[in-house]
TIMIFI-480586 format. One record per atom (N, C-alpha, C, O): atom name; z, y, x. Coordinates in pm, 1 decimal, decimal comma. Layout:
+------+----------+----------+----------+
! atom !        Z !        Y !        X !
+------+----------+----------+----------+
!   CA !        Z !        Y !        X !
...
+------+----------+----------+----------+
This chain:
+------+----------+----------+----------+
! atom !        Z !        Y !        X !
+------+----------+----------+----------+
!    N !      9,3 !   -109,7 !    108,1 !
!   CA !      2,3 !    -27,8 !     -4,5 !
!    C !    -31,1 !    137,2 !     57,3 !
!    O !     -0,4 !    149,7 !    175,9 !
!    N !    -70,9 !    222,4 !     11,9 !
!   CA !    -64,0 !    339,3 !    157,2 !
!    C !     11,3 !    441,5 !    130,3 !
!    O !     58,5 !    464,2 !     18,9 !
!    N !     26,4 !    504,8 !    223,0 !
!   CA !    171,4 !    619,0 !    193,9 !
!    C !    158,8 !    697,4 !     54,6 !
!    O !    257,2 !    695,3 !    -19,2 !
!    N !     63,9 !    754,4 !     21,3 !
!   CA !    -22,1 !    821,1 !   -105,9 !
!    C !     22,4 !    747,5 !   -209,3 !
!    O !    101,5 !    799,3 !   -288,2 !
!    N !    -16,9 !    625,5 !   -225,2 !
!   CA !      5,5 !    564,3 !   -334,4 !
!    C !    137,2 !    547,0 !   -358,7 !
!    O !    204,0 !    579,6 !   -456,9 !
!    N !    173,5 !    481,1 !   -238,4 !
!   CA !    363,6 !    439,6 !   -229,5 !
!    C !    419,0 !    589,7 !   -306,5 !
!    O !    500,3 !    579,1 !   -398,4 !
!    N !    376,5 !    710,3 !   -269,2 !
!   CA !    408,6 !    803,1 !   -294,1 !
!    C !    387,7 !    893,4 !   -456,6 !
!    O !    459,0 !    984,7 !   -498,2 !
!    N !    296,2 !    846,4 !   -508,1 !
!   CA !    277,1 !    830,6 !   -621,6 !
!    C !    334,5 !    754,1 !   -742,3 !
!    O !    367,3 !    802,4 !   -850,7 !
!    N !    340,2 !    631,9 !   -704,8 !
!   CA !    398,3 !    504,2 !   -765,1 !
!    C !    559,2 !    613,6 !   -820,6 !
!    O !    588,9 !    657,0 !   -932,0 !
!    N !    638,5 !    627,3 !   -672,4 !
!   CA !    796,6 !    657,7 !   -679,7 !
!    C !    744,6 !    779,6 !   -780,4 !
!    O !    759,9 !    755,4 !   -900,1 !
!    N !    694,8 !    886,8 !   -751,6 !
!   CA !    669,4 !   1026,1 !   -860,5 !
!    C !    651,5 !    990,7 !   -984,0 !
!    O !    679,9 !   1063,0 !  -1079,5 !
!    N !    613,3 !    900,6 !   -990,7 !
!   CA !    529,6 !    832,5 !  -1130,3 !
!    C !    643,2 !    810,5 !  -1199,4 !
!    O !    642,0 !    849,1 !  -1316,2 !
!    N !    771,5 !    742,8 !  -1146,4 !
!   CA !    862,6 !    632,5 !  -1190,7 !
!    C !   1008,7 !    712,9 !  -1159,5 !
!    O !   1122,2 !    667,3 !  -1173,6 !
!    N !    975,1 !    825,3 !  -1120,3 !
!   CA !   1133,1 !    949,6 !  -1113,8 !
!    C !   1041,5 !    999,0 !  -1230,6 !
!    O !   1112,7 !   1099,1 !  -1238,7 !
!    N !    970,2 !   1014,8 !  -1305,3 !
!   CA !    939,1 !   1155,8 !  -1407,5 !
!    C !    959,7 !   1067,4 !  -1516,0 !
!    O !    924,3 !   1097,3 !  -1630,1 !
!    N !   1019,5 !    951,5 !  -1485,3 !
!   CA !   1107,2 !    855,9 !  -1621,2 !
!    C !   1247,0 !    857,8 !  -1572,7 !
!    O !   1329,5 !    837,5 !  -1661,7 !
!    N !   1282,5 !    872,2 !  -1483,5 !
!   CA !   1410,9 !    841,9 !  -1464,7 !
!    C !   1443,9 !    696,2 !  -1416,2 !
!    O !   1561,8 !    668,0 !  -1394,4 !
!    N !   1317,9 !    576,2 !  -1393,2 !
!   CA !   1354,6 !    470,7 !  -1346,9 !
!    C !   1400,1 !    474,3 !  -1204,8 !
!    O !   1383,3 !    558,6 !  -1116,7 !
!    N !   1469,2 !    346,7 !  -1206,6 !
!   CA !   1476,0 !    298,8 !  -1017,3 !
!    C !   1370,5 !    226,7 !   -973,8 !
!    O !   1301,1 !    138,9 !  -1025,1 !
!    N !   1372,5 !    294,8 !   -842,9 !
!   CA !   1218,7 !    208,9 !   -802,6 !
!    C !   1240,5 !     86,6 !   -732,8 !
!    O !   1251,6 !     69,3 !   -611,4 !
!    N !   1244,6 !     14,3 !   -814,7 !
!   CA !   1266,1 !   -155,6 !   -751,5 !
!    C !   1147,8 !   -160,2 !   -685,2 !
!    O !   1050,1 !    -90,8 !   -713,6 !
!    N !   1155,6 !   -264,3 !   -570,8 !
!   CA !   1030,6 !   -334,5 !   -509,1 !
!    C !    954,4 !   -359,3 !   -619,4 !
!    O !    843,0 !   -327,0 !   -578,3 !
!    N !    942,1 !   -390,7 !   -718,2 !
!   CA !    865,4 !   -483,7 !   -762,0 !
!    C !    795,2 !   -337,2 !   -908,0 !
!    O !    685,9 !   -305,7 !   -954,9 !
!    N !    896,1 !   -306,4 !   -919,7 !
!   CA !    846,3 !   -136,4 !  -1009,4 !
!    C !    776,1 !    -52,2 !   -880,8 !
!    O !    654,3 !    -44,8 !   -897,6 !
!    N !    809,3 !     -5,2 !   -791,3 !
!   CA !    712,8 !     66,8 !   -728,6 !
!    C !    570,2 !    -52,5 !   -702,1 !
!    O !    469,7 !    -18,3 !   -764,4 !
!    N !    557,9 !   -160,3 !   -633,1 !
!   CA !    463,4 !   -221,7 !   -635,6 !
!    C !    373,6 !   -222,4 !   -684,0 !
!    O !    262,2 !   -213,5 !   -632,3 !
!    N !    403,2 !   -234,3 !   -808,0 !
!   CA !    315,1 !   -235,8 !   -968,7 !
!    C !    306,6 !    -87,2 !  -1026,2 !
!    O !    235,1 !    -70,3 !  -1125,0 !
!    N !    365,5 !      7,3 !   -978,7 !
!   CA !    328,4 !    140,2 !  -1032,1 !
!    C !    256,5 !    202,3 !   -898,5 !
!    O !    196,8 !    306,7 !   -925,0 !
!    N !    251,2 !    176,5 !   -809,6 !
!   CA !    121,0 !    205,2 !   -684,6 !
!    C !    -36,6 !    123,5 !   -726,7 !
!    O !   -136,6 !    172,1 !   -673,7 !
!    N !    -53,8 !     12,8 !   -812,1 !
!   CA !   -116,0 !    -29,9 !   -832,2 !
!    C !   -204,1 !     76,1 !   -958,9 !
!    O !   -315,2 !    128,9 !   -955,3 !
!    N !    -86,0 !     75,1 !  -1073,9 !
!   CA !   -188,2 !    146,9 !  -1181,8 !
!    C !   -178,0 !    284,1 !  -1130,0 !
!    O !   -269,7 !    359,6 !  -1162,2 !
!    N !    -65,9 !    339,7 !  -1041,5 !
!   CA !   -149,3 !    517,9 !  -1031,0 !
!    C !   -142,7 !    571,7 !   -907,9 !
!    O !   -126,6 !    690,8 !   -881,3 !
!    N !   -159,7 !    450,2 !   -807,1 !
!   CA !   -141,7 !    450,9 !   -666,0 !
!    C !   -271,4 !    591,0 !   -655,9 !
!    O !   -248,7 !    699,6 !   -602,5 !
!    N !   -386,6 !    556,3 !   -713,1 !
!   CA !   -490,8 !    611,5 !   -615,6 !
!    C !   -538,8 !    765,0 !   -784,8 !
!    O !   -640,4 !    825,8 !   -818,4 !
!    N !   -420,4 !    759,4 !   -825,9 !
!   CA !   -450,6 !    928,3 !   -921,5 !
!    C !   -517,2 !    867,9 !  -1054,1 !
!    O !   -523,9 !    970,1 !  -1122,5 !
!    N !   -566,8 !    772,4 !  -1127,2 !
!   CA !   -650,9 !    760,7 !  -1171,6 !
!    C !   -598,4 !    674,4 !  -1286,6 !
!    O !   -524,4 !    580,2 !  -1258,7 !
!    N !   -638,3 !    705,1 !  -1441,8 !
!   CA !   -559,8 !    576,8 !  -1530,3 !
!    C !   -627,8 !    460,3 !  -1539,9 !
!    O !   -740,3 !    431,2 !  -1499,4 !
!    N !   -509,2 !    367,8 !  -1625,3 !
!   CA !   -579,5 !    225,2 !  -1580,1 !
!    C !   -563,8 !    197,4 !  -1734,6 !
!    O !   -504,2 !    267,8 !  -1816,1 !
!    N !   -632,9 !     75,1 !  -1757,2 !
!   CA !   -594,8 !    -26,1 !  -1871,7 !
!    C !   -557,1 !   -133,9 !  -1836,2 !
!    O !   -616,0 !   -175,5 !  -1736,4 !
!    N !   -478,4 !   -200,9 !  -1879,0 !
!   CA !   -490,1 !   -325,0 !  -1775,6 !
!    C !   -393,6 !   -432,2 !  -1852,1 !
!    O !   -288,3 !   -389,6 !  -1899,7 !
!    N !   -430,5 !   -585,2 !  -1866,4 !
!   CA !   -319,3 !   -604,8 !  -1896,2 !
!    C !   -223,3 !   -690,6 !  -1803,4 !
!    O !   -249,7 !   -708,7 !  -1684,5 !
!    N !   -122,1 !   -736,6 !  -1858,5 !
!   CA !    -13,2 !   -826,5 !  -1752,0 !
!    C !   -113,2 !   -946,2 !  -1651,0 !
!    O !   -102,4 !   -962,2 !  -1529,4 !
!    N !   -148,0 !   -972,7 !  -1685,2 !
!   CA !   -263,3 !  -1078,6 !  -1598,2 !
!    C !   -371,8 !  -1018,3 !  -1529,7 !
!    O !   -410,7 !  -1054,7 !  -1418,7 !
!    N !   -414,7 !   -937,1 !  -1588,2 !
!   CA !   -484,0 !   -873,2 !  -1464,2 !
!    C !   -416,4 !   -800,1 !  -1333,9 !
!    O !   -455,7 !   -812,7 !  -1217,9 !
!    N !   -282,0 !   -703,8 !  -1388,5 !
!   CA !   -178,8 !   -659,0 !  -1338,7 !
!    C !   -121,4 !   -765,3 !  -1210,6 !
!    O !   -109,3 !   -739,1 !  -1090,9 !
!    N !    -97,5 !   -867,8 !  -1269,5 !
!   CA !    -19,9 !   -960,0 !  -1237,1 !
!    C !   -160,8 !  -1046,7 !  -1123,8 !
!    O !    -94,5 !  -1096,4 !  -1032,7 !
!    N !   -266,9 !  -1070,4 !  -1104,9 !
!   CA !   -389,8 !  -1059,3 !  -1027,3 !
!    C !   -389,8 !  -1020,5 !   -925,5 !
!    O !   -365,9 !  -1075,9 !   -818,2 !
!    N !   -427,7 !   -880,6 !   -960,2 !
!   CA !   -422,3 !   -773,3 !   -866,2 !
!    C !   -291,9 !   -778,3 !   -811,2 !
!    O !   -292,1 !   -842,8 !   -706,3 !
!    N !   -210,8 !   -746,0 !   -834,3 !
!   CA !    -64,0 !   -797,8 !   -678,3 !
!    C !    -99,3 !   -904,1 !   -634,8 !
!    O !   -135,5 !   -903,2 !   -517,1 !
!    N !   -103,4 !  -1036,1 !   -709,8 !
!   CA !   -116,4 !  -1118,2 !   -604,7 !
!    C !   -214,6 !  -1106,4 !   -490,2 !
!    O !   -180,3 !  -1130,3 !   -374,4 !
!    N !   -348,5 !  -1065,6 !   -526,7 !
!   CA !   -467,8 !  -1037,6 !   -475,0 !
!    C !   -384,5 !   -936,2 !   -265,6 !
!    O !   -406,8 !   -943,8 !   -144,8 !
!    N !   -295,4 !   -862,9 !   -359,7 !
!   CA !   -276,2 !   -744,3 !   -241,3 !
!    C !   -143,4 !   -814,9 !   -180,8 !
!    O !    -80,0 !   -732,3 !   -115,2 !
!    N !    -94,7 !   -916,1 !   -182,4 !
!   CA !      4,1 !  -1035,3 !    -94,6 !
!    C !    106,7 !   -944,6 !   -205,6 !
!    O !     93,7 !   -825,7 !   -176,4 !
!    N !    165,8 !   -955,0 !   -276,7 !
!   CA !    277,9 !   -873,0 !   -375,4 !
!    C !    398,5 !  -1059,2 !   -387,5 !
!    O !    358,8 !  -1175,5 !   -394,7 !
!    N !    473,3 !  -1030,0 !   -385,9 !
!   CA !    580,2 !  -1171,9 !   -433,0 !
!    C !    593,6 !  -1103,8 !   -614,6 !
!    O !    658,2 !  -1008,2 !   -657,4 !
!    N !    525,1 !  -1177,7 !   -667,9 !
!   CA !    601,2 !  -1076,4 !   -843,8 !
!    C !    571,2 !  -1208,9 !   -927,8 !
!    O !    476,8 !  -1273,3 !   -882,2 !
!    N !    617,4 !  -1249,6 !  -1013,4 !
!   CA !    572,0 !  -1323,9 !  -1112,0 !
!    C !    527,1 !  -1292,7 !  -1246,9 !
!    O !    561,8 !  -1181,5 !  -1286,8 !
!    N !    475,9 !  -1345,8 !  -1306,4 !
!   CA !    418,9 !  -1293,6 !  -1438,1 !
!    C !    481,1 !  -1254,7 !  -1509,9 !
!    O !    412,0 !  -1173,0 !  -1570,8 !
!    N !    612,9 !  -1257,6 !  -1566,1 !
!   CA !    727,7 !  -1241,5 !  -1613,9 !
!    C !    760,6 !  -1102,1 !  -1595,8 !
!    O !    754,7 !  -1011,9 !  -1679,4 !
!    N !    804,2 !  -1096,0 !  -1447,6 !
!   CA !    868,0 !   -999,1 !  -1428,7 !
!    C !    748,4 !   -865,3 !  -1473,5 !
!    O !    761,6 !   -754,9 !  -1526,1 !
!    N !    615,3 !   -954,8 !  -1413,6 !
!   CA !    492,0 !   -811,8 !  -1484,7 !
!    C !    515,4 !   -766,4 !  -1589,6 !
!    O !    539,0 !   -647,6 !  -1611,6 !
!    N !    511,8 !   -865,7 !  -1679,1 !
!   CA !    521,7 !   -839,6 !  -1871,9 !
!    C !    692,1 !   -729,6 !  -1858,6 !
!    O !    704,1 !   -626,5 !  -1924,8 !
!    N !    781,3 !   -770,4 !  -1782,3 !
!   CA !    875,1 !   -700,5 !  -1818,9 !
!    C !    879,4 !   -541,5 !  -1763,4 !
!    O !    912,6 !   -449,4 !  -1838,0 !
!    N !    864,0 !   -533,4 !  -1706,6 !
!   CA !    842,9 !   -402,9 !  -1608,6 !
!    C !    715,7 !   -353,4 !  -1697,2 !
!    O !    740,6 !   -254,6 !  -1766,3 !
!    N !    583,5 !   -405,2 !  -1706,8 !
!   CA !    517,7 !   -306,8 !  -1800,2 !
!    C !    648,2 !   -301,5 !  -1939,3 !
!    O !    712,5 !   -200,5 !  -1910,9 !
!    N !    693,2 !   -345,6 !  -2032,5 !
!   CA !    765,8 !   -304,4 !  -2111,9 !
!    C !    828,7 !   -186,9 !  -2050,3 !
!    O !    814,1 !    -77,2 !  -2104,2 !
!    N !    903,0 !   -200,2 !  -1934,0 !
!   CA !   1008,9 !   -119,1 !  -1930,5 !
!    C !    931,2 !     11,7 !  -1922,2 !
!    O !    954,7 !    105,6 !  -1998,3 !
!    N !    829,6 !     15,2 !  -1819,0 !
!   CA !    714,9 !    155,9 !  -1828,9 !
!    C !    653,2 !    192,7 !  -1975,3 !
!    O !    616,4 !    305,0 !  -2009,5 !
!    N !    649,7 !     71,0 !  -2056,7 !
!   CA !    638,9 !    180,6 !  -2198,4 !
!    C !    723,1 !    227,8 !  -2280,5 !
!    O !    679,6 !    299,7 !  -2370,4 !
!    N !    857,0 !    202,3 !  -2272,8 !
!   CA !    991,3 !    207,3 !  -2316,8 !
!    C !   1013,2 !    348,8 !  -2255,5 !
!    O !   1058,5 !    435,9 !  -2329,8 !
!    N !    986,5 !    376,5 !  -2134,5 !
!   CA !   1035,5 !    491,4 !  -2050,2 !
!    C !    923,6 !    568,8 !  -2095,9 !
!    O !    921,2 !    678,4 !  -2039,9 !
!    N !    833,0 !    551,6 !  -2175,2 !
!   CA !    747,2 !    668,5 !  -2148,8 !
!    C !    610,9 !    719,1 !  -2062,1 !
!    O !    544,3 !    819,7 !  -2037,6 !
!    N !    618,7 !    587,8 !  -2036,8 !
!   CA !    497,3 !    630,7 !  -1863,7 !
!    C !    372,9 !    557,5 !  -1916,8 !
!    O !    264,3 !    572,7 !  -1860,8 !
!    N !    390,9 !    462,1 !  -2046,4 !
!   CA !    257,4 !    373,5 !  -2064,6 !
!    C !    283,8 !    373,8 !  -2167,8 !
!    O !    396,3 !    395,7 !  -2212,7 !
!    N !    157,7 !    342,4 !  -2246,0 !
!   CA !    144,6 !    309,8 !  -2427,9 !
!    C !     65,8 !    178,0 !  -2405,9 !
!    O !     -5,3 !    153,6 !  -2308,5 !
!    N !     91,4 !     90,8 !  -2520,1 !
!   CA !     40,5 !    -55,6 !  -2535,3 !
!    C !    -50,3 !    -25,0 !  -2660,7 !
!    O !    -28,3 !     54,7 !  -2751,9 !
!    N !   -149,2 !   -101,8 !  -2643,0 !
!   CA !   -246,7 !    -66,9 !  -2759,6 !
!    C !   -286,2 !   -180,7 !  -2731,7 !
!    O !   -299,3 !   -224,0 !  -2617,2 !
!    N !   -319,0 !   -266,2 !  -2879,0 !
!   CA !   -293,9 !   -426,3 !  -2892,9 !
!    C !   -463,5 !   -392,6 !  -2971,0 !
!    O !   -516,9 !   -287,8 !  -3007,6 !
!    N !   -502,6 !   -518,4 !  -2972,0 !
!   CA !   -673,4 !   -549,6 !  -2972,2 !
!    C !   -602,7 !   -704,0 !  -3080,6 !
!    O !   -522,8 !   -789,9 !  -3043,3 !
!    N !   -683,8 !   -686,4 !  -3243,6 !
!   CA !   -689,7 !   -830,6 !  -3288,2 !
!    C !   -566,0 !   -875,4 !  -3274,5 !
!    O !   -578,2 !   -996,2 !  -3254,1 !
!    N !   -440,4 !   -843,7 !  -3274,1 !
!   CA !   -310,4 !   -789,9 !  -3302,4 !
!    C !   -269,2 !   -942,1 !  -3202,3 !
!    O !   -196,6 !  -1024,5 !  -3258,0 !
!    N !   -319,5 !   -973,1 !  -3053,8 !
!   CA !   -276,6 !  -1058,1 !  -2959,3 !
!    C !   -300,9 !  -1076,2 !  -2893,7 !
!    O !   -253,3 !  -1162,6 !  -2820,0 !
!    N !   -411,9 !   -993,4 !  -2869,4 !
!   CA !   -400,5 !   -853,6 !  -2693,6 !
!    C !   -387,6 !   -764,8 !  -2665,9 !
!    O !   -450,4 !   -678,8 !  -2727,6 !
!    N !   -290,5 !   -719,6 !  -2545,5 !
!   CA !   -228,1 !   -590,2 !  -2530,5 !
!    C !   -268,7 !   -566,4 !  -2433,9 !
!    O !   -284,1 !   -656,1 !  -2350,9 !
!    N !   -303,0 !   -432,0 !  -2405,8 !
!   CA !   -342,2 !   -384,4 !  -2332,2 !
!    C !   -240,8 !   -245,2 !  -2296,5 !
!    O !   -173,4 !   -194,1 !  -2385,9 !
!    N !   -240,3 !   -197,4 !  -2168,3 !
!   CA !   -161,3 !   -114,4 !  -2139,5 !
!    C !   -250,6 !    -35,9 !  -2050,1 !
!    O !   -343,9 !    -76,4 !  -1980,7 !
!    N !   -173,6 !    161,5 !  -2075,3 !
!   CA !   -245,3 !    241,7 !  -2081,5 !
!    C !   -178,7 !    338,5 !  -2010,0 !
!    O !    -68,7 !    373,4 !  -2052,9 !
!    N !   -230,3 !    399,0 !  -1890,6 !
!   CA !   -125,9 !    478,7 !  -1814,3 !
!    C !   -165,8 !    586,8 !  -1856,5 !
!    O !   -116,0 !    683,6 !  -1799,0 !
!    N !   -306,3 !    629,1 !  -2011,8 !
!   CA !   -276,4 !    798,3 !  -2030,1 !
!    C !   -235,3 !    786,7 !  -2181,8 !
!    O !   -298,3 !    727,2 !  -2269,2 !
!    N !   -134,5 !    845,3 !  -2193,4 !
!   CA !    -24,9 !    847,0 !  -2257,6 !
!    C !    -57,8 !    952,9 !  -2396,4 !
!    O !      4,3 !    945,0 !  -2502,3 !
!    N !   -151,0 !   1035,5 !  -2372,9 !
!   CA !   -189,6 !   1074,1 !  -2487,1 !
!    C !   -252,2 !   1010,0 !  -2557,5 !
!    O !   -291,5 !    897,6 !  -2526,6 !
!    N !   -286,0 !   1090,3 !  -2715,5 !
!   CA !   -313,4 !   1017,6 !  -2773,5 !
!    C !   -438,3 !   1043,0 !  -2748,6 !
!    O !   -463,8 !   1156,3 !  -2707,7 !
!    N !   -588,1 !    911,8 !  -2772,0 !
!   CA !   -666,5 !    921,6 !  -2754,4 !
!    C !   -734,0 !    809,8 !  -2822,2 !
!    O !   -661,5 !    730,6 !  -2882,3 !
!    N !   -860,6 !    790,7 !  -2822,3 !
!   CA !   -929,0 !    657,4 !  -2926,4 !
!    C !   -957,8 !    586,4 !  -2741,2 !
!    O !   -945,8 !    627,5 !  -2625,7 !
!    N !  -1009,3 !    434,1 !  -2827,7 !
!   CA !  -1041,4 !    318,7 !  -2733,5 !
!    C !  -1169,1 !    318,7 !  -2744,0 !
!    O !  -1222,5 !    400,9 !  -2818,4 !
!    N !  -1241,8 !    230,0 !  -2674,5 !
!   CA !  -1345,9 !    139,8 !  -2670,3 !
!    C !  -1301,6 !      2,2 !  -2651,2 !
!    O !  -1234,7 !     -4,7 !  -2548,1 !
!    N !  -1313,0 !   -109,2 !  -2710,3 !
!   CA !  -1283,0 !   -237,7 !  -2681,7 !
!    C !  -1447,8 !   -304,7 !  -2652,5 !
!    O !  -1538,2 !   -295,2 !  -2735,5 !
!    N !  -1458,8 !   -357,0 !  -2547,9 !
!   CA !  -1600,2 !   -405,9 !  -2524,2 !
!    C !  -1612,7 !   -578,1 !  -2515,3 !
!    O !  -1612,6 !   -642,6 !  -2410,4 !
!    N !  -1622,8 !   -631,3 !  -2647,7 !
!   CA !  -1599,4 !   -756,4 !  -2655,9 !
!    C !  -1674,8 !   -852,8 !  -2610,0 !
!    O !  -1671,2 !   -963,5 !  -2663,8 !
!    N !  -1745,9 !   -830,0 !  -2515,7 !
!   CA !  -1834,0 !   -893,0 !  -2416,5 !
!    C !  -1764,4 !   -950,6 !  -2281,1 !
!    O !  -1756,8 !  -1068,5 !  -2246,4 !
!    N !  -1722,2 !   -850,3 !  -2223,3 !
!   CA !  -1595,3 !   -866,5 !  -2177,3 !
!    C !  -1419,7 !   -876,8 !  -2156,0 !
!    O !  -1349,2 !   -934,9 !  -2073,5 !
!    N !  -1391,0 !   -789,2 !  -2274,8 !
!   CA !  -1245,2 !   -781,2 !  -2288,8 !
!    C !  -1197,6 !   -692,3 !  -2233,9 !
!    O !  -1082,3 !   -692,9 !  -2190,6 !
!    N !  -1280,1 !   -595,2 !  -2224,7 !
!   CA !  -1211,3 !   -470,0 !  -2111,8 !
!    C !  -1208,8 !   -386,6 !  -2219,6 !
!    O !  -1286,6 !   -403,4 !  -2313,4 !
!    N !  -1112,9 !   -281,3 !  -2216,6 !
!   CA !  -1055,5 !   -155,1 !  -2282,9 !
!    C !  -1079,9 !    -23,9 !  -2208,9 !
!    O !  -1024,5 !    -13,3 !  -2099,5 !
!    N !  -1156,9 !     80,5 !  -2253,7 !
!   CA !  -1189,4 !    178,1 !  -2196,1 !
!    C !  -1163,0 !    270,6 !  -2277,1 !
!    O !  -1140,7 !    242,7 !  -2394,9 !
!    N !  -1158,7 !    452,9 !  -2213,7 !
!   CA !  -1086,7 !    555,1 !  -2317,4 !
!    C !  -1233,8 !    592,9 !  -2368,3 !
!    O !  -1330,5 !    591,8 !  -2292,0 !
!    N !  -1242,2 !    626,6 !  -2504,6 !
!   CA !  -1348,2 !    695,6 !  -2557,1 !
!    C !  -1334,7 !    835,7 !  -2556,0 !
!    O !  -1247,7 !    882,5 !  -2482,6 !
!    N !  -1428,2 !    937,4 !  -2646,6 !
!   CA !  -1428,2 !   1064,3 !  -2609,2 !
!    C !  -1392,7 !   1112,6 !  -2742,8 !
!    O !  -1457,0 !   1098,4 !  -2846,7 !
!    N !  -1214,0 !   1207,4 !  -2713,9 !
!   CA !  -1143,4 !   1245,2 !  -2802,2 !
!    C !  -1183,8 !   1361,7 !  -2907,2 !
!    O !  -1155,1 !   1379,1 !  -3025,7 !
!    N !  -1267,4 !   1438,8 !  -2808,4 !
!   CA !  -1295,9 !   1535,3 !  -2904,1 !
!    C !  -1474,6 !   1495,9 !  -2962,6 !
!    O !  -1553,3 !   1589,5 !  -2976,6 !
!    N !  -1523,9 !   1333,3 !  -2994,9 !
!   CA !  -1559,1 !   1302,3 !  -3108,4 !
!    C !  -1519,8 !   1262,6 !  -3186,7 !
!    O !  -1578,3 !   1263,5 !  -3295,0 !
!    N !  -1415,8 !   1215,4 !  -3170,8 !
!   CA !  -1316,4 !   1187,2 !  -3279,6 !
!    C !  -1283,0 !   1249,1 !  -3393,8 !
!    O !  -1212,3 !   1336,6 !  -3343,9 !
!    N !  -1279,2 !   1276,2 !  -3540,1 !
!   CA !  -1276,4 !   1298,6 !  -3634,1 !
!    C !  -1187,9 !   1271,3 !  -3759,3 !
!    O !  -1250,0 !   1271,1 !  -3865,6 !
!    N !  -1061,2 !   1249,3 !  -3765,4 !
!   CA !   -999,9 !   1215,6 !  -3890,4 !
!    C !   -963,2 !   1315,1 !  -3988,6 !
!    O !   -906,1 !   1419,8 !  -3957,9 !
!    N !   -992,3 !   1286,5 !  -4094,7 !
!   CA !   -999,5 !   1384,7 !  -4191,7 !
!    C !   -910,6 !   1396,2 !  -4255,2 !
!    O !   -861,3 !   1503,8 !  -4289,0 !
!    N !   -860,8 !   1254,7 !  -4293,1 !
!   CA !   -773,2 !   1251,4 !  -4397,6 !
!    C !   -662,3 !   1126,1 !  -4444,1 !
!    O !   -693,1 !   1073,5 !  -4551,1 !
!    N !   -572,6 !   1086,9 !  -4396,3 !
!   CA !   -463,5 !    966,2 !  -4352,6 !
!    C !   -413,4 !    932,6 !  -4512,5 !
!    O !   -364,9 !   1014,0 !  -4591,1 !
!    N !   -438,4 !    796,1 !  -4534,9 !
!   CA !   -388,2 !    775,1 !  -4653,1 !
!    C !   -176,6 !    812,2 !  -4679,3 !
!    O !   -117,1 !    808,1 !  -4571,6 !
!    N !    -93,3 !    839,7 !  -4792,2 !
!   CA !    -12,9 !    883,8 !  -4787,1 !
!    C !     41,0 !    721,9 !  -4747,8 !
!    O !    -10,7 !    622,6 !  -4798,9 !
!    N !    146,2 !    716,3 !  -4654,9 !
!   CA !    251,3 !    633,4 !  -4622,5 !
!    C !    310,9 !    607,3 !  -4748,0 !
!    O !    310,3 !    694,0 !  -4835,4 !
!    N !    376,7 !    464,8 !  -4770,4 !
!   CA !    442,4 !    412,8 !  -4828,2 !
!    C !    557,0 !    484,1 !  -4910,5 !
!    O !    575,0 !    592,7 !  -4855,3 !
!    N !    657,8 !    468,2 !  -5037,7 !
!   CA !    770,4 !    562,8 !  -4999,8 !
!    C !    902,9 !    490,6 !  -4935,6 !
!    O !    952,0 !    393,6 !  -4993,3 !
!    N !    954,9 !    538,2 !  -4822,1 !
!   CA !   1037,1 !    514,8 !  -4775,4 !
!    C !    983,0 !    493,4 !  -4613,9 !
!    O !   1051,5 !    439,8 !  -4526,7 !
!    N !    885,0 !    531,9 !  -4599,7 !
!   CA !    811,5 !    514,0 !  -4503,9 !
!    C !    748,1 !    598,0 !  -4430,2 !
!    O !    684,9 !    672,7 !  -4504,9 !
!    N !    727,5 !    632,4 !  -4288,4 !
!   CA !    677,9 !    744,3 !  -4234,4 !
!    C !    515,8 !    647,6 !  -4132,9 !
!    O !    501,5 !    527,7 !  -4109,1 !
!    N !    446,0 !    738,8 !  -4107,0 !
!   CA !    342,0 !    737,5 !  -4023,1 !
!    C !    391,5 !    794,3 !  -3854,2 !
!    O !    418,5 !    905,3 !  -3808,4 !
!    N !    386,7 !    676,0 !  -3804,3 !
!   CA !    418,3 !    723,7 !  -3695,6 !
!    C !    346,5 !    728,0 !  -3578,1 !
!    O !    384,0 !    785,7 !  -3476,0 !
!    N !    223,4 !    655,6 !  -3594,3 !
!   CA !     97,9 !    710,8 !  -3498,2 !
!    C !    -21,7 !    603,2 !  -3554,6 !
!    O !      1,4 !    493,8 !  -3606,0 !
!    N !   -168,3 !    669,5 !  -3528,9 !
!   CA !   -229,0 !    633,3 !  -3541,8 !
!    C !   -331,6 !    579,6 !  -3449,6 !
!    O !   -395,8 !    673,7 !  -3403,0 !
!    N !   -386,5 !    424,4 !  -3389,2 !
!   CA !   -440,7 !    373,7 !  -3290,5 !
!    C !   -573,0 !    361,9 !  -3356,7 !
!    O !   -587,5 !    306,8 !  -3465,8 !
!    N !   -713,1 !    439,3 !  -3256,2 !
!   CA !   -821,3 !    403,9 !  -3271,5 !
!    C !   -876,1 !    280,9 !  -3211,7 !
!    O !   -830,7 !    305,5 !  -3099,9 !
!    N !   -930,4 !    180,3 !  -3196,8 !
!   CA !  -1014,4 !    118,5 !  -3125,4 !
!    C !  -1136,8 !     82,2 !  -3203,5 !
!    O !  -1134,7 !      2,7 !  -3297,4 !
!    N !  -1239,4 !    141,8 !  -3161,9 !
!   CA !  -1383,1 !    118,4 !  -3176,7 !
!    C !  -1429,9 !      7,5 !  -3060,0 !
!    O !  -1424,9 !     17,2 !  -2937,4 !
!    N !  -1493,3 !   -138,9 !  -3174,5 !
!   CA !  -1517,1 !   -224,7 !  -3114,4 !
!    C !  -1674,9 !   -200,5 !  -3038,8 !
!    O !  -1754,3 !   -116,2 !  -3080,5 !
!    N !  -1693,1 !   -260,8 !  -2960,4 !
!   CA !  -1848,5 !   -256,0 !  -2905,0 !
!    C !  -1907,3 !   -420,1 !  -2838,9 !
!    O !  -1851,4 !   -515,3 !  -2784,4 !
!    N !  -2050,5 !   -387,3 !  -2879,8 !
!   CA !  -2092,4 !   -538,2 !  -2816,6 !
!    C !  -2230,2 !   -484,0 !  -2779,7 !
!    O !  -2310,6 !   -426,0 !  -2852,6 !
!    N !  -2242,9 !   -525,4 !  -2610,3 !
!   CA !  -2398,3 !   -419,9 !  -2594,6 !
!    C !  -2481,8 !   -528,6 !  -2617,0 !
!    O !  -2470,6 !   -649,4 !  -2596,2 !
!    N !  -2593,3 !   -437,0 !  -2678,1 !
!   CA !  -2727,5 !   -518,0 !  -2717,3 !
!    C !  -2785,6 !   -512,7 !  -2596,2 !
!    O !  -2895,8 !   -564,5 !  -2578,3 !
+------+----------+----------+----------+
């Protein structure tokens, strides 16, 4: 891990008040070390960590991603109710889900217009709206 990637990872954890354990720092540097946003699954992040020679279990990756989400560093995007992606861009924005290869990418927010939402049932409130646009290459 480069000193810059390690520093970005440390700073990212600091913004949420998370202690920079070895595993958290390793995964944080993979996620934000180059300054770019990422969409990862636990499995893809685990594979990236293994490729880099990090000693981390898949269970630790899942737990760390959950801690990052709980701390507000990431958001979870669920596709089909079964596959979770984790996004380092926590601003509200739509996503493209590419069915051919199972990847998730950001969609342009400025092109999405939601004019009206249905009223929430009595005793409930809308907390968020997730927009996932499914695509297949032609």
